[in-house]
N, CA, C and O atoms as a DFTB+ gen file, in Angstrom:
336 C
 N C O
     1  1      19.587     -17.876     -10.004
     2  2      19.095     -17.075     -11.117
     3  2      18.042     -16.098     -10.610
     4  3      17.067     -16.509      -9.980
     5  1      18.225     -14.849     -10.872
     6  2      17.294     -13.814     -10.442
     7  2      16.232     -13.625     -11.515
     8  3      16.548     -13.266     -12.650
     9  1      14.949     -13.871     -11.153
    10  2      13.870     -13.773     -12.132
    11  2      13.085     -12.480     -12.016
    12  3      12.153     -12.248     -12.785
    13  1      13.456     -11.629     -11.054
    14  2      12.721     -10.376     -10.915
    15  2      13.504      -9.240     -11.527
    16  3      14.735      -9.230     -11.501
    17  1      12.795      -8.303     -12.067
    18  2      13.395      -7.117     -12.660
    19  2      13.782      -6.154     -11.546
    20  3      13.116      -6.108     -10.512
    21  1      14.831      -5.398     -11.738
    22  2      15.232      -4.429     -10.730
    23  2      14.206      -3.309     -10.583
    24  3      14.163      -2.643      -9.549
    25  1      13.384      -3.094     -11.601
    26  2      12.371      -2.045     -11.525
    27  2      11.075      -2.548     -10.885
    28  3      10.144      -1.771     -10.674
    29  1      11.015      -3.839     -10.579
    30  2       9.805      -4.422     -10.007
    31  2      10.083      -4.833      -8.572
    32  3      10.881      -5.738      -8.327
    33  1       9.437      -4.182      -7.632
    34  2       9.568      -4.610      -6.250
    35  2       8.225      -4.452      -5.570
    36  3       7.527      -3.458      -5.768
    37  1       7.871      -5.432      -4.773
    38  2       6.606      -5.420      -4.070
    39  2       6.817      -4.835      -2.680
    40  3       7.720      -5.247      -1.952
    41  1       5.980      -3.876      -2.321
    42  2       6.044      -3.239      -1.020
    43  2       4.853      -3.730      -0.217
    44  3       3.727      -3.716      -0.714
    45  1       5.082      -4.172       1.036
    46  2       3.945      -4.626       1.854
    47  2       2.896      -3.524       1.999
    48  3       3.227      -2.344       2.111
    49  1       1.643      -3.927       1.996
    50  2       0.542      -2.970       2.108
    51  2       0.102      -2.831       3.559
    52  3       0.013      -3.817       4.290
    53  1      -0.168      -1.613       3.962
    54  2      -0.671      -1.346       5.311
    55  2      -2.201      -1.397       5.298
    56  3      -2.817      -1.498       4.238
    57  1      -2.795      -1.327       6.468
    58  2      -4.261      -1.304       6.530
    59  2      -4.801      -0.048       5.842
    60  3      -5.873      -0.089       5.238
    61  1      -4.069       1.068       5.927
    62  2      -4.482       2.292       5.221
    63  2      -4.441       2.085       3.709
    64  3      -5.321       2.554       2.987
    65  1      -3.415       1.381       3.238
    66  2      -3.319       1.088       1.808
    67  2      -4.511       0.253       1.356
    68  3      -5.105       0.526       0.313
    69  1      -4.859      -0.757       2.137
    70  2      -5.987      -1.626       1.783
    71  2      -7.303      -0.865       1.796
    72  3      -8.179      -1.124       0.970
    73  1      -7.448       0.069       2.723
    74  2      -8.654       0.905       2.746
    75  2      -8.735       1.767       1.487
    76  3      -9.810       1.946       0.916
    77  1      -7.594       2.296       1.064
    78  2      -7.549       3.117      -0.160
    79  2      -7.923       2.273      -1.379
    80  3      -8.707       2.709      -2.222
    81  1      -7.364       1.074      -1.470
    82  2      -7.683       0.166      -2.570
    83  2      -9.169      -0.169      -2.549
    84  3      -9.816      -0.216      -3.595
    85  1      -9.704      -0.402      -1.356
    86  2     -11.128      -0.721      -1.226
    87  2     -11.985       0.438      -1.724
    88  3     -13.016       0.213      -2.358
    89  1     -11.574       1.671      -1.448
    90  2     -12.324       2.843      -1.944
    91  2     -12.283       2.901      -3.469
    92  3     -13.295       3.193      -4.107
    93  1     -11.108       2.623      -4.059
    94  2     -11.003       2.596      -5.516
    95  2     -11.936       1.536      -6.097
    96  3     -12.661       1.792      -7.058
    97  1     -11.907       0.342      -5.498
    98  2     -12.731      -0.756      -6.007
    99  2     -14.221      -0.432      -5.859
   100  3     -15.006      -0.680      -6.773
   101  1     -14.597       0.111      -4.731
   102  2     -16.006       0.462      -4.512
   103  2     -16.468       1.468      -5.564
   104  3     -17.557       1.333      -6.123
   105  1     -15.641       2.474      -5.829
   106  2     -15.994       3.485      -6.834
   107  2     -16.104       2.852      -8.215
   108  3     -17.022       3.171      -8.970
   109  1     -15.170       1.950      -8.555
   110  2     -15.214       1.290      -9.857
   111  2     -16.485       0.452      -9.987
   112  3     -17.150       0.483     -11.022
   113  1     -16.817      -0.289      -8.944
   114  2     -18.009      -1.137      -8.977
   115  2     -19.273      -0.297      -9.135
   116  3     -20.159      -0.642      -9.917
   117  1     -19.353       0.805      -8.393
   118  2     -20.529       1.675      -8.502
   119  2     -20.627       2.278      -9.902
   120  3     -21.706       2.325     -10.492
   121  1     -19.509       2.731     -10.417
   122  2     -19.500       3.365     -11.738
   123  2     -19.877       2.388     -12.841
   124  3     -20.505       2.774     -13.827
   125  1     -19.496       1.120     -12.681
   126  2     -19.729       0.119     -13.717
   127  2     -20.909      -0.807     -13.420
   128  3     -21.173      -1.731     -14.188
   129  1     -21.617      -0.572     -12.319
   130  2     -22.775      -1.383     -11.973
   131  2     -22.443      -2.851     -11.755
   132  3     -23.197      -3.736     -12.161
   133  1     -21.307      -3.103     -11.111
   134  2     -20.833      -4.466     -10.901
   135  2     -20.806      -4.764      -9.404
   136  3     -20.327      -3.948      -8.616
   137  1     -21.318      -5.926      -9.010
   138  2     -21.264      -6.361      -7.619
   139  2     -19.810      -6.638      -7.230
   140  3     -19.045      -7.182      -8.027
   141  1     -19.438      -6.270      -6.024
   142  2     -18.049      -6.441      -5.569
   143  2     -17.599      -7.896      -5.561
   144  3     -16.398      -8.162      -5.593
   145  1     -18.520      -8.835      -5.520
   146  2     -18.161     -10.263      -5.488
   147  2     -18.138     -10.891      -6.884
   148  3     -17.839     -12.075      -7.038
   149  1     -18.456     -10.086      -7.892
   150  2     -18.443     -10.538      -9.275
   151  2     -17.007     -10.831      -9.708
   152  3     -16.064     -10.214      -9.211
   153  1     -16.848     -11.766     -10.626
   154  2     -15.510     -12.138     -11.111
   155  2     -14.776     -10.939     -11.717
   156  3     -13.568     -10.791     -11.531
   157  1     -15.500     -10.089     -12.438
   158  2     -14.864      -8.906     -13.035
   159  2     -14.312      -7.986     -11.954
   160  3     -13.207      -7.461     -12.090
   161  1     -15.076      -7.787     -10.879
   162  2     -14.617      -6.937      -9.773
   163  2     -13.400      -7.556      -9.095
   164  3     -12.492      -6.842      -8.670
   165  1     -13.380      -8.873      -8.996
   166  2     -12.229      -9.546      -8.392
   167  2     -10.980      -9.368      -9.247
   168  3      -9.884      -9.205      -8.711
   169  1     -11.134      -9.396     -10.572
   170  2      -9.996      -9.161     -11.463
   171  2      -9.472      -7.738     -11.302
   172  3      -8.261      -7.519     -11.250
   173  1     -10.384      -6.776     -11.222
   174  2      -9.980      -5.385     -11.050
   175  2      -9.305      -5.210      -9.690
   176  3      -8.291      -4.520      -9.587
   177  1      -9.858      -5.828      -8.652
   178  2      -9.257      -5.740      -7.313
   179  2      -7.838      -6.300      -7.322
   180  3      -6.928      -5.709      -6.739
   181  1      -7.656      -7.423      -7.975
   182  2      -6.332      -8.029      -8.065
   183  2      -5.351      -7.112      -8.791
   184  3      -4.205      -6.957      -8.368
   185  1      -5.805      -6.511      -9.877
   186  2      -4.949      -5.593     -10.628
   187  2      -4.630      -4.348      -9.804
   188  3      -3.503      -3.852      -9.842
   189  1      -5.603      -3.846      -9.067
   190  2      -5.366      -2.683      -8.216
   191  2      -4.324      -2.992      -7.145
   192  3      -3.425      -2.190      -6.892
   193  1      -4.454      -4.164      -6.518
   194  2      -3.489      -4.552      -5.480
   195  2      -2.100      -4.675      -6.074
   196  3      -1.128      -4.192      -5.494
   197  1      -2.001      -5.317      -7.223
   198  2      -0.704      -5.484      -7.878
   199  2      -0.104      -4.125      -8.223
   200  3       1.061      -3.863      -7.925
   201  1      -0.890      -3.275      -8.844
   202  2      -0.430      -1.949      -9.248
   203  2      -0.024      -1.121      -8.029
   204  3       1.043      -0.507      -8.012
   205  1      -0.880      -1.113      -7.017
   206  2      -0.641      -0.301      -5.828
   207  2       0.593      -0.780      -5.069
   208  3       1.363       0.035      -4.560
   209  1       0.785      -2.096      -4.989
   210  2       1.912      -2.621      -4.222
   211  2       3.236      -2.480      -4.961
   212  3       4.296      -2.525      -4.336
   213  1       3.195      -2.309      -6.274
   214  2       4.444      -2.177      -7.030
   215  2       4.702      -0.741      -7.469
   216  3       5.650      -0.482      -8.210
   217  1       3.872       0.188      -7.022
   218  2       4.025       1.599      -7.387
   219  2       4.052       2.470      -6.134
   220  3       3.110       3.223      -5.885
   221  1       5.128       2.376      -5.339
   222  2       5.151       3.141      -4.090
   223  2       5.017       4.647      -4.291
   224  3       4.472       5.333      -3.426
   225  1       5.502       5.172      -5.414
   226  2       5.357       6.613      -5.639
   227  2       3.884       6.979      -5.797
   228  3       3.460       8.041      -5.341
   229  1       3.101       6.113      -6.437
   230  2       1.671       6.388      -6.565
   231  2       0.983       6.283      -5.215
   232  3       0.054       7.039      -4.932
   233  1       1.432       5.346      -4.376
   234  2       0.830       5.199      -3.044
   235  2       0.863       6.523      -2.296
   236  3      -0.114       6.900      -1.651
   237  1       1.976       7.220      -2.382
   238  2       2.088       8.505      -1.694
   239  2       1.213       9.557      -2.354
   240  3       0.552      10.329      -1.660
   241  1       1.197       9.603      -3.673
   242  2       0.391      10.590      -4.395
   243  2      -1.095      10.377      -4.164
   244  3      -1.851      11.343      -4.068
   245  1      -1.528       9.108      -4.073
   246  2      -2.957       8.821      -3.921
   247  2      -3.487       9.260      -2.568
   248  3      -4.694       9.432      -2.396
   249  1      -2.597       9.441      -1.614
   250  2      -3.025       9.846      -0.281
   251  2      -3.130      11.359      -0.132
   252  3      -3.609      11.856       0.887
   253  1      -2.681      12.088      -1.150
   254  2      -2.804      13.529      -1.121
   255  2      -4.252      13.926      -1.364
   256  3      -4.990      13.213      -2.044
   257  1      -4.652      15.044      -0.820
   258  2      -6.028      15.498      -1.016
   259  2      -6.335      15.702      -2.492
   260  3      -7.420      15.354      -2.958
   261  1      -5.392      16.261      -3.221
   262  2      -5.569      16.489      -4.649
   263  2      -4.455      15.760      -5.385
   264  3      -3.496      16.375      -5.850
   265  1      -4.589      14.465      -5.485
   266  2      -3.553      13.667      -6.138
   267  2      -3.423      14.062      -7.601
   268  3      -4.426      14.310      -8.270
   269  1      -2.193      14.121      -8.103
   270  2      -2.002      14.437      -9.517
   271  2      -2.534      13.327     -10.402
   272  3      -2.638      12.178      -9.971
   273  1      -2.868      13.661     -11.624
   274  2      -3.356      12.670     -12.576
   275  2      -2.225      11.698     -12.888
   276  3      -1.143      12.113     -13.304
   277  1      -2.469      10.415     -12.689
   278  2      -1.463       9.397     -12.939
   279  2      -1.994       8.477     -14.028
   280  3      -3.130       8.010     -13.938
   281  1      -1.199       8.210     -15.047
   282  2      -1.685       7.321     -16.108
   283  2      -1.952       5.924     -15.561
   284  3      -1.205       5.425     -14.719
   285  1      -3.015       5.301     -16.042
   286  2      -3.333       3.957     -15.571
   287  2      -2.364       2.957     -16.173
   288  3      -1.783       3.190     -17.233
   289  1      -2.201       1.848     -15.485
   290  2      -1.277       0.829     -15.976
   291  2      -1.871       0.108     -17.182
   292  3      -3.088       0.097     -17.371
   293  1      -1.018      -0.483     -17.983
   294  2      -1.473      -1.241     -19.150
   295  2      -2.357      -2.403     -18.720
   296  3      -3.330      -2.734     -19.398
   297  1      -2.019      -3.020     -17.590
   298  2      -2.798      -4.165     -17.106
   299  2      -4.229      -3.743     -16.761
   300  3      -5.190      -4.401     -17.159
   301  1      -4.361      -2.641     -16.021
   302  2      -5.696      -2.164     -15.649
   303  2      -6.455      -1.707     -16.894
   304  3      -7.648      -1.980     -17.024
   305  1      -5.783      -1.019     -17.802
   306  2      -6.444      -0.585     -19.040
   307  2      -6.939      -1.784     -19.824
   308  3      -8.038      -1.754     -20.376
   309  1      -6.147      -2.833     -19.879
   310  2      -6.557      -4.058     -20.586
   311  2      -7.775      -4.693     -19.942
   312  3      -8.694      -5.128     -20.637
   313  1      -7.787      -4.750     -18.610
   314  2      -8.947      -5.314     -17.916
   315  2     -10.199      -4.475     -18.166
   316  3     -11.278      -5.013     -18.416
   317  1     -10.047      -3.175     -18.096
   318  2     -11.200      -2.301     -18.311
   319  2     -11.727      -2.422     -19.738
   320  3     -12.938      -2.391     -19.955
   321  1     -10.833      -2.558     -20.706
   322  2     -11.261      -2.740     -22.086
   323  2     -11.987      -4.058     -22.279
   324  3     -12.935      -4.127     -23.060
   325  1     -11.563      -5.100     -21.587
   326  2     -12.232      -6.408     -21.687
   327  2     -13.649      -6.331     -21.136
   328  3     -14.519      -7.091     -21.562
   329  1     -13.892      -5.427     -20.199
   330  2     -15.203      -5.323     -19.566
   331  2     -16.216      -4.577     -20.436
   332  3     -17.420      -4.657     -20.190
   333  1     -15.747      -3.865     -21.434
   334  2     -16.658      -3.089     -22.281
   335  2     -17.364      -3.961     -23.286
   336  3     -18.167      -3.466     -24.077
């Protein structure tokens, strides 16, 4: 029985990908005044990794100097709303 959706596939992350995710997390923590080791930051980091690893098209766009505006995922939006 196949439990994964055909639209959902996880792509292995490179060290460059992890550095990019780390930059996103650092910016989020600074903007929200949250320590990187805080539980909220860990939830955001987990969501970023999940989103980034399942969105290969965004991975390429995020590496551009002027990445296009990409709508945030429902999961990340939900986490951010919980933090308010």
